[in-house]
PDB file of N, CA, C and O in Angstrom:
ATOM      1  N   MET A   1      10.376   7.954  -7.406  1.00  0.00           N
ATOM      2  CA  MET A   1      10.543   7.501  -6.035  1.00  0.00           C
ATOM      3  C   MET A   1      10.515   6.063  -6.126  1.00  0.00           C
ATOM      4  O   MET A   1      10.369   5.563  -7.242  1.00  0.00           O
ATOM      5  N   LYS A   2      10.650   5.228  -4.976  1.00  0.00           N
ATOM      6  CA  LYS A   2      10.620   3.865  -5.027  1.00  0.00           C
ATOM      7  C   LYS A   2       9.805   3.495  -3.880  1.00  0.00           C
ATOM      8  O   LYS A   2      10.158   3.898  -2.772  1.00  0.00           O
ATOM      9  N   ILE A   3       8.657   2.710  -4.013  1.00  0.00           N
ATOM     10  CA  ILE A   3       7.703   2.486  -3.071  1.00  0.00           C
ATOM     11  C   ILE A   3       7.668   0.894  -3.158  1.00  0.00           C
ATOM     12  O   ILE A   3       7.144   0.139  -3.976  1.00  0.00           O
ATOM     13  N   GLU A   4       8.457   0.656  -1.953  1.00  0.00           N
ATOM     14  CA  GLU A   4       8.151  -0.944  -1.700  1.00  0.00           C
ATOM     15  C   GLU A   4       6.756  -1.418  -0.951  1.00  0.00           C
ATOM     16  O   GLU A   4       6.324  -0.883   0.070  1.00  0.00           O
ATOM     17  N   ILE A   5       6.171  -2.448  -1.600  1.00  0.00           N
ATOM     18  CA  ILE A   5       5.238  -2.790  -0.787  1.00  0.00           C
ATOM     19  C   ILE A   5       5.312  -4.298  -0.467  1.00  0.00           C
ATOM     20  O   ILE A   5       5.444  -5.110  -1.382  1.00  0.00           O
ATOM     21  N   VAL A   6       5.220  -4.719   0.958  1.00  0.00           N
ATOM     22  CA  VAL A   6       4.973  -6.079   1.301  1.00  0.00           C
ATOM     23  C   VAL A   6       3.648  -6.294   1.639  1.00  0.00           C
ATOM     24  O   VAL A   6       2.938  -5.655   2.415  1.00  0.00           O
ATOM     25  N   TYR A   7       3.361  -7.407   0.872  1.00  0.00           N
ATOM     26  CA  TYR A   7       2.068  -8.078   0.567  1.00  0.00           C
ATOM     27  C   TYR A   7       2.122  -9.551   0.519  1.00  0.00           C
ATOM     28  O   TYR A   7       2.568 -10.093  -0.492  1.00  0.00           O
ATOM     29  N   GLN A   8       1.719 -10.227   1.492  1.00  0.00           N
ATOM     30  CA  GLN A   8       1.553 -11.671   1.371  1.00  0.00           C
ATOM     31  C   GLN A   8       2.637 -12.265   1.643  1.00  0.00           C
ATOM     32  O   GLN A   8       2.785 -13.435   1.290  1.00  0.00           O
ATOM     33  N   ASN A   9       3.691 -11.538   2.376  1.00  0.00           N
ATOM     34  CA  ASN A   9       5.249 -12.172   2.764  1.00  0.00           C
ATOM     35  C   ASN A   9       5.757 -12.179   0.977  1.00  0.00           C
ATOM     36  O   ASN A   9       6.371 -13.139   0.509  1.00  0.00           O
ATOM     37  N   GLU A  10       5.411 -11.060   0.212  1.00  0.00           N
ATOM     38  CA  GLU A  10       6.165 -10.754  -1.206  1.00  0.00           C
ATOM     39  C   GLU A  10       6.406  -9.211  -1.106  1.00  0.00           C
ATOM     40  O   GLU A  10       5.536  -8.416  -0.751  1.00  0.00           O
ATOM     41  N   SER A  11       7.511  -8.922  -1.411  1.00  0.00           N
ATOM     42  CA  SER A  11       7.943  -7.646  -1.808  1.00  0.00           C
ATOM     43  C   SER A  11       7.745  -7.102  -3.106  1.00  0.00           C
ATOM     44  O   SER A  11       8.240  -7.650  -4.091  1.00  0.00           O
ATOM     45  N   ILE A  12       7.049  -6.052  -3.188  1.00  0.00           N
ATOM     46  CA  ILE A  12       7.005  -5.636  -4.790  1.00  0.00           C
ATOM     47  C   ILE A  12       7.435  -4.075  -4.458  1.00  0.00           C
ATOM     48  O   ILE A  12       7.223  -3.288  -3.536  1.00  0.00           O
ATOM     49  N   ILE A  13       8.171  -4.053  -5.740  1.00  0.00           N
ATOM     50  CA  ILE A  13       8.607  -2.439  -5.936  1.00  0.00           C
ATOM     51  C   ILE A  13       7.806  -1.836  -6.779  1.00  0.00           C
ATOM     52  O   ILE A  13       7.578  -2.395  -7.852  1.00  0.00           O
ATOM     53  N   HIS A  14       7.189  -0.531  -6.472  1.00  0.00           N
ATOM     54  CA  HIS A  14       6.505   0.091  -7.413  1.00  0.00           C
ATOM     55  C   HIS A  14       7.136   1.481  -7.702  1.00  0.00           C
ATOM     56  O   HIS A  14       7.248   2.369  -6.857  1.00  0.00           O
ATOM     57  N   GLU A  15       7.489   1.552  -8.852  1.00  0.00           N
ATOM     58  CA  GLU A  15       7.902   2.998  -9.042  1.00  0.00           C
ATOM     59  C   GLU A  15       7.375   4.268  -9.722  1.00  0.00           C
ATOM     60  O   GLU A  15       7.006   4.045 -10.875  1.00  0.00           O
ATOM     61  N   SER A  16       7.233   5.592  -9.306  1.00  0.00           N
ATOM     62  CA  SER A  16       6.527   6.559  -9.646  1.00  0.00           C
ATOM     63  C   SER A  16       7.461   8.034  -9.998  1.00  0.00           C
ATOM     64  O   SER A  16       8.411   8.369  -9.291  1.00  0.00           O
ATOM     65  N   GLU A  17       7.135   8.595 -10.860  1.00  0.00           N
ATOM     66  CA  GLU A  17       7.774   9.987 -10.805  1.00  0.00           C
ATOM     67  C   GLU A  17       7.197  11.046 -10.082  1.00  0.00           C
ATOM     68  O   GLU A  17       7.765  12.041  -9.631  1.00  0.00           O
ATOM     69  N   ASN A  18       5.595  10.620  -9.997  1.00  0.00           N
ATOM     70  CA  ASN A  18       4.762  11.748  -9.562  1.00  0.00           C
ATOM     71  C   ASN A  18       4.283  11.230  -8.180  1.00  0.00           C
ATOM     72  O   ASN A  18       4.365  10.036  -7.893  1.00  0.00           O
ATOM     73  N   PRO A  19       3.726  12.259  -7.244  1.00  0.00           N
ATOM     74  CA  PRO A  19       3.382  11.859  -5.909  1.00  0.00           C
ATOM     75  C   PRO A  19       2.204  10.998  -6.329  1.00  0.00           C
ATOM     76  O   PRO A  19       1.639  11.280  -7.386  1.00  0.00           O
ATOM     77  N   THR A  20       1.675   9.716  -5.414  1.00  0.00           N
ATOM     78  CA  THR A  20       0.742   8.876  -5.964  1.00  0.00           C
ATOM     79  C   THR A  20       0.120   8.890  -4.400  1.00  0.00           C
ATOM     80  O   THR A  20       0.499   9.632  -3.493  1.00  0.00           O
ATOM     81  N   THR A  21      -0.977   7.835  -4.326  1.00  0.00           N
ATOM     82  CA  THR A  21      -2.037   7.729  -3.118  1.00  0.00           C
ATOM     83  C   THR A  21      -1.359   6.066  -3.135  1.00  0.00           C
ATOM     84  O   THR A  21      -0.822   5.430  -4.041  1.00  0.00           O
ATOM     85  N   ILE A  22      -1.662   5.723  -1.698  1.00  0.00           N
ATOM     86  CA  ILE A  22      -1.893   4.395  -1.870  1.00  0.00           C
ATOM     87  C   ILE A  22      -2.860   3.456  -2.419  1.00  0.00           C
ATOM     88  O   ILE A  22      -2.712   2.263  -2.686  1.00  0.00           O
ATOM     89  N   ALA A  23      -4.098   4.374  -2.566  1.00  0.00           N
ATOM     90  CA  ALA A  23      -5.247   3.561  -3.298  1.00  0.00           C
ATOM     91  C   ALA A  23      -4.997   3.742  -4.600  1.00  0.00           C
ATOM     92  O   ALA A  23      -5.726   2.992  -5.248  1.00  0.00           O
ATOM     93  N   SER A  24      -4.376   4.323  -5.212  1.00  0.00           N
ATOM     94  CA  SER A  24      -3.809   4.333  -6.743  1.00  0.00           C
ATOM     95  C   SER A  24      -2.859   3.072  -6.980  1.00  0.00           C
ATOM     96  O   SER A  24      -2.921   2.260  -7.904  1.00  0.00           O
ATOM     97  N   ILE A  25      -2.032   3.112  -5.992  1.00  0.00           N
ATOM     98  CA  ILE A  25      -1.098   1.876  -6.092  1.00  0.00           C
ATOM     99  C   ILE A  25      -1.911   0.667  -5.781  1.00  0.00           C
ATOM    100  O   ILE A  25      -1.839  -0.267  -6.580  1.00  0.00           O
ATOM    101  N   LEU A  26      -2.587   0.565  -4.854  1.00  0.00           N
ATOM    102  CA  LEU A  26      -3.565  -0.580  -4.738  1.00  0.00           C
ATOM    103  C   LEU A  26      -4.303  -0.959  -5.978  1.00  0.00           C
ATOM    104  O   LEU A  26      -4.383  -2.168  -6.199  1.00  0.00           O
ATOM    105  N   ASN A  27      -4.984   0.055  -7.022  1.00  0.00           N
ATOM    106  CA  ASN A  27      -5.679  -0.137  -7.991  1.00  0.00           C
ATOM    107  C   ASN A  27      -4.936  -0.679  -9.296  1.00  0.00           C
ATOM    108  O   ASN A  27      -5.427  -1.363 -10.194  1.00  0.00           O
ATOM    109  N   GLU A  28      -3.577  -0.184  -9.169  1.00  0.00           N
ATOM    110  CA  GLU A  28      -2.834  -0.664 -10.256  1.00  0.00           C
ATOM    111  C   GLU A  28      -2.446  -1.773 -10.153  1.00  0.00           C
ATOM    112  O   GLU A  28      -2.209  -2.463 -11.144  1.00  0.00           O
ATOM    113  N   LEU A  29      -2.272  -2.254  -8.745  1.00  0.00           N
ATOM    114  CA  LEU A  29      -1.824  -3.589  -8.664  1.00  0.00           C
ATOM    115  C   LEU A  29      -2.826  -4.678  -8.491  1.00  0.00           C
ATOM    116  O   LEU A  29      -2.434  -5.840  -8.389  1.00  0.00           O
ATOM    117  N   ASP A  30      -4.050  -4.390  -8.453  1.00  0.00           N
ATOM    118  CA  ASP A  30      -5.447  -5.197  -8.542  1.00  0.00           C
ATOM    119  C   ASP A  30      -5.492  -6.014  -7.173  1.00  0.00           C
ATOM    120  O   ASP A  30      -5.603  -7.216  -6.934  1.00  0.00           O
ATOM    121  N   ILE A  31      -5.354  -4.809  -6.319  1.00  0.00           N
ATOM    122  CA  ILE A  31      -5.328  -5.418  -5.079  1.00  0.00           C
ATOM    123  C   ILE A  31      -6.889  -4.588  -4.245  1.00  0.00           C
ATOM    124  O   ILE A  31      -6.698  -3.523  -3.657  1.00  0.00           O
ATOM    125  N   PRO A  32      -7.979  -5.044  -4.275  1.00  0.00           N
ATOM    126  CA  PRO A  32      -9.090  -4.342  -3.598  1.00  0.00           C
ATOM    127  C   PRO A  32      -8.874  -3.775  -2.387  1.00  0.00           C
ATOM    128  O   PRO A  32      -8.654  -4.374  -1.335  1.00  0.00           O
ATOM    129  N   SER A  33      -8.966  -2.205  -2.619  1.00  0.00           N
ATOM    130  CA  SER A  33      -8.904  -1.714  -0.988  1.00  0.00           C
ATOM    131  C   SER A  33      -9.379  -1.837   0.057  1.00  0.00           C
ATOM    132  O   SER A  33      -8.932  -1.302   1.071  1.00  0.00           O
ATOM    133  N   SER A  34     -10.468  -2.634   0.008  1.00  0.00           N
ATOM    134  CA  SER A  34     -11.582  -2.882   1.100  1.00  0.00           C
ATOM    135  C   SER A  34     -10.466  -4.392   1.750  1.00  0.00           C
ATOM    136  O   SER A  34     -10.619  -4.761   2.915  1.00  0.00           O
ATOM    137  N   THR A  35      -9.798  -4.846   1.159  1.00  0.00           N
ATOM    138  CA  THR A  35      -9.354  -6.345   1.664  1.00  0.00           C
ATOM    139  C   THR A  35      -8.094  -5.908   2.559  1.00  0.00           C
ATOM    140  O   THR A  35      -7.739  -6.683   3.447  1.00  0.00           O
ATOM    141  N   VAL A  36      -7.399  -4.701   2.368  1.00  0.00           N
ATOM    142  CA  VAL A  36      -6.226  -4.613   3.088  1.00  0.00           C
ATOM    143  C   VAL A  36      -6.233  -3.367   4.114  1.00  0.00           C
ATOM    144  O   VAL A  36      -7.023  -2.435   3.963  1.00  0.00           O
ATOM    145  N   LEU A  37      -5.308  -3.417   5.157  1.00  0.00           N
ATOM    146  CA  LEU A  37      -4.869  -2.196   5.814  1.00  0.00           C
ATOM    147  C   LEU A  37      -3.497  -1.939   5.478  1.00  0.00           C
ATOM    148  O   LEU A  37      -2.716  -2.891   5.472  1.00  0.00           O
ATOM    149  N   ALA A  38      -3.002  -0.510   5.131  1.00  0.00           N
ATOM    150  CA  ALA A  38      -1.871  -0.047   4.851  1.00  0.00           C
ATOM    151  C   ALA A  38      -1.066   0.429   6.212  1.00  0.00           C
ATOM    152  O   ALA A  38      -1.500   1.370   6.877  1.00  0.00           O
ATOM    153  N   ILE A  39      -0.054  -0.169   6.526  1.00  0.00           N
ATOM    154  CA  ILE A  39       0.820  -0.051   7.651  1.00  0.00           C
ATOM    155  C   ILE A  39       2.115   0.576   7.391  1.00  0.00           C
ATOM    156  O   ILE A  39       2.888   0.057   6.586  1.00  0.00           O
ATOM    157  N   PHE A  40       2.372   1.523   7.935  1.00  0.00           N
ATOM    158  CA  PHE A  40       3.637   2.497   7.777  1.00  0.00           C
ATOM    159  C   PHE A  40       3.916   2.846   9.038  1.00  0.00           C
ATOM    160  O   PHE A  40       3.110   3.372   9.806  1.00  0.00           O
ATOM    161  N   ASP A  41       5.301   2.506   9.342  1.00  0.00           N
ATOM    162  CA  ASP A  41       6.186   2.979  10.662  1.00  0.00           C
ATOM    163  C   ASP A  41       5.269   2.440  11.882  1.00  0.00           C
ATOM    164  O   ASP A  41       5.127   3.298  12.753  1.00  0.00           O
ATOM    165  N   ASP A  42       4.555   1.103  12.165  1.00  0.00           N
ATOM    166  CA  ASP A  42       3.612   0.571  12.675  1.00  0.00           C
ATOM    167  C   ASP A  42       2.202   1.409  13.392  1.00  0.00           C
ATOM    168  O   ASP A  42       1.718   1.467  14.522  1.00  0.00           O
ATOM    169  N   SER A  43       1.932   1.898  12.275  1.00  0.00           N
ATOM    170  CA  SER A  43       0.792   2.434  12.359  1.00  0.00           C
ATOM    171  C   SER A  43      -0.117   2.320  10.996  1.00  0.00           C
ATOM    172  O   SER A  43       0.476   2.235   9.920  1.00  0.00           O
ATOM    173  N   ILE A  44      -1.453   2.318  11.028  1.00  0.00           N
ATOM    174  CA  ILE A  44      -2.263   2.334   9.936  1.00  0.00           C
ATOM    175  C   ILE A  44      -2.594   3.643   9.345  1.00  0.00           C
ATOM    176  O   ILE A  44      -2.968   4.600  10.022  1.00  0.00           O
ATOM    177  N   VAL A  45      -2.461   3.659   8.186  1.00  0.00           N
ATOM    178  CA  VAL A  45      -2.445   5.059   7.283  1.00  0.00           C
ATOM    179  C   VAL A  45      -3.834   4.564   6.327  1.00  0.00           C
ATOM    180  O   VAL A  45      -4.282   3.510   5.875  1.00  0.00           O
ATOM    181  N   PRO A  46      -4.199   6.028   6.330  1.00  0.00           N
ATOM    182  CA  PRO A  46      -5.377   6.051   5.042  1.00  0.00           C
ATOM    183  C   PRO A  46      -4.991   5.611   3.558  1.00  0.00           C
ATOM    184  O   PRO A  46      -3.964   5.926   2.956  1.00  0.00           O
ATOM    185  N   HIS A  47      -5.970   4.864   3.132  1.00  0.00           N
ATOM    186  CA  HIS A  47      -5.659   4.818   1.734  1.00  0.00           C
ATOM    187  C   HIS A  47      -5.422   6.125   0.870  1.00  0.00           C
ATOM    188  O   HIS A  47      -4.925   6.074  -0.254  1.00  0.00           O
ATOM    189  N   SER A  48      -5.732   7.042   1.352  1.00  0.00           N
ATOM    190  CA  SER A  48      -5.800   8.213   0.597  1.00  0.00           C
ATOM    191  C   SER A  48      -4.612   8.973   0.721  1.00  0.00           C
ATOM    192  O   SER A  48      -4.487   9.984   0.031  1.00  0.00           O
ATOM    193  N   SER A  49      -3.566   8.561   1.646  1.00  0.00           N
ATOM    194  CA  SER A  49      -2.537   9.201   2.053  1.00  0.00           C
ATOM    195  C   SER A  49      -1.702   9.041   0.692  1.00  0.00           C
ATOM    196  O   SER A  49      -1.555   8.058  -0.034  1.00  0.00           O
ATOM    197  N   THR A  50      -1.063  10.731   0.570  1.00  0.00           N
ATOM    198  CA  THR A  50      -0.250  10.741  -0.436  1.00  0.00           C
ATOM    199  C   THR A  50       1.418  10.371  -0.463  1.00  0.00           C
ATOM    200  O   THR A  50       2.013  10.896   0.478  1.00  0.00           O
ATOM    201  N   ILE A  51       2.082   9.743  -1.172  1.00  0.00           N
ATOM    202  CA  ILE A  51       3.406   9.419  -1.228  1.00  0.00           C
ATOM    203  C   ILE A  51       4.164   9.954  -2.023  1.00  0.00           C
ATOM    204  O   ILE A  51       3.903   9.847  -3.221  1.00  0.00           O
ATOM    205  N   SER A  52       5.504  10.800  -1.532  1.00  0.00           N
ATOM    206  CA  SER A  52       6.231  11.636  -2.252  1.00  0.00           C
ATOM    207  C   SER A  52       7.656  11.408  -2.171  1.00  0.00           C
ATOM    208  O   SER A  52       8.471  12.191  -2.659  1.00  0.00           O
ATOM    209  N   GLU A  53       8.007  10.218  -1.488  1.00  0.00           N
ATOM    210  CA  GLU A  53       9.185   9.978  -1.167  1.00  0.00           C
ATOM    211  C   GLU A  53       9.457   8.765  -1.079  1.00  0.00           C
ATOM    212  O   GLU A  53       8.430   8.103  -0.924  1.00  0.00           O
ATOM    213  N   ASP A  54      10.584   8.029  -1.112  1.00  0.00           N
ATOM    214  CA  ASP A  54      11.035   6.539  -0.902  1.00  0.00           C
ATOM    215  C   ASP A  54      10.456   6.328   0.237  1.00  0.00           C
ATOM    216  O   ASP A  54      10.525   7.086   1.204  1.00  0.00           O
ATOM    217  N   ILE A  55       9.707   5.033   0.172  1.00  0.00           N
ATOM    218  CA  ILE A  55       8.635   4.341   1.571  1.00  0.00           C
ATOM    219  C   ILE A  55       8.759   2.792   1.467  1.00  0.00           C
ATOM    220  O   ILE A  55       9.180   2.151   0.504  1.00  0.00           O
ATOM    221  N   LYS A  56       8.359   2.384   2.516  1.00  0.00           N
ATOM    222  CA  LYS A  56       8.118   0.874   2.548  1.00  0.00           C
ATOM    223  C   LYS A  56       6.912   0.616   3.165  1.00  0.00           C
ATOM    224  O   LYS A  56       7.111   0.564   4.378  1.00  0.00           O
ATOM    225  N   ILE A  57       5.748   0.430   2.889  1.00  0.00           N
ATOM    226  CA  ILE A  57       4.586   0.007   3.355  1.00  0.00           C
ATOM    227  C   ILE A  57       4.008  -1.525   3.203  1.00  0.00           C
ATOM    228  O   ILE A  57       3.947  -2.268   2.223  1.00  0.00           O
ATOM    229  N   GLU A  58       3.623  -1.688   4.526  1.00  0.00           N
ATOM    230  CA  GLU A  58       3.141  -3.135   4.432  1.00  0.00           C
ATOM    231  C   GLU A  58       1.678  -3.240   4.469  1.00  0.00           C
ATOM    232  O   GLU A  58       0.983  -2.536   5.200  1.00  0.00           O
ATOM    233  N   LEU A  59       1.171  -4.231   3.578  1.00  0.00           N
ATOM    234  CA  LEU A  59      -0.180  -4.309   3.374  1.00  0.00           C
ATOM    235  C   LEU A  59      -0.983  -5.367   4.281  1.00  0.00           C
ATOM    236  O   LEU A  59      -0.710  -6.381   3.639  1.00  0.00           O
ATOM    237  N   VAL A  60      -1.660  -5.742   5.173  1.00  0.00           N
ATOM    238  CA  VAL A  60      -2.262  -6.572   6.028  1.00  0.00           C
ATOM    239  C   VAL A  60      -3.622  -7.189   5.352  1.00  0.00           C
ATOM    240  O   VAL A  60      -4.442  -6.419   4.852  1.00  0.00           O
ATOM    241  N   VAL A  61      -3.790  -8.323   5.355  1.00  0.00           N
ATOM    242  CA  VAL A  61      -5.153  -8.848   4.946  1.00  0.00           C
ATOM    243  C   VAL A  61      -5.929  -8.553   6.018  1.00  0.00           C
ATOM    244  O   VAL A  61      -5.596  -8.656   7.199  1.00  0.00           O
ATOM    245  N   VAL A  62      -7.039  -8.160   5.558  1.00  0.00           N
ATOM    246  CA  VAL A  62      -8.378  -7.937   6.323  1.00  0.00           C
ATOM    247  C   VAL A  62      -9.321  -9.332   5.973  1.00  0.00           C
ATOM    248  O   VAL A  62      -9.407  -9.837   4.854  1.00  0.00           O
ATOM    249  N   SER A  63      -9.871  -9.726   6.968  1.00  0.00           N
ATOM    250  CA  SER A  63     -10.408 -11.006   6.912  1.00  0.00           C
ATOM    251  C   SER A  63     -12.003 -10.532   7.622  1.00  0.00           C
ATOM    252  O   SER A  63     -12.044  -9.733   8.557  1.00  0.00           O
ATOM    253  N   SER A  64     -13.052 -11.049   7.124  1.00  0.00           N
ATOM    254  CA  SER A  64     -14.208 -10.668   7.571  1.00  0.00           C
ATOM    255  C   SER A  64     -15.178 -11.859   7.196  1.00  0.00           C
ATOM    256  O   SER A  64     -14.991 -12.735   6.352  1.00  0.00           O
ATOM    257  N   GLY A  65     -16.230 -11.678   8.011  1.00  0.00           N
ATOM    258  CA  GLY A  65     -17.316 -12.963   7.972  1.00  0.00           C
ATOM    259  C   GLY A  65     -18.205 -12.938   9.169  1.00  0.00           C
ATOM    260  O   GLY A  65     -18.099 -11.974   9.926  1.00  0.00           O
ATOM    261  N   GLY A  66     -18.878 -13.670   9.376  1.00  0.00           N
ATOM    262  CA  GLY A  66     -19.902 -14.130  10.344  1.00  0.00           C
ATOM    263  C   GLY A  66     -20.149 -15.128  10.678  1.00  0.00           C
ATOM    264  O   GLY A  66     -21.048 -15.298  11.501  1.00  0.00           O
TER     265      GLY A  66
END
């Protein structure tokens, strides 16, 4: 399956033969999961969500501070 990830105005294509999770993809791309929200179809989805078909996900950087 083809997973398109939009991150910092770049489109990254991630291919997988088996179902995977958003957390696994973030790990493979060296993107700390605590720094981004995953958006699908205008909704925030948990990083534990399983992906088993072609999909496009947007990663939005979360800023924090005091």
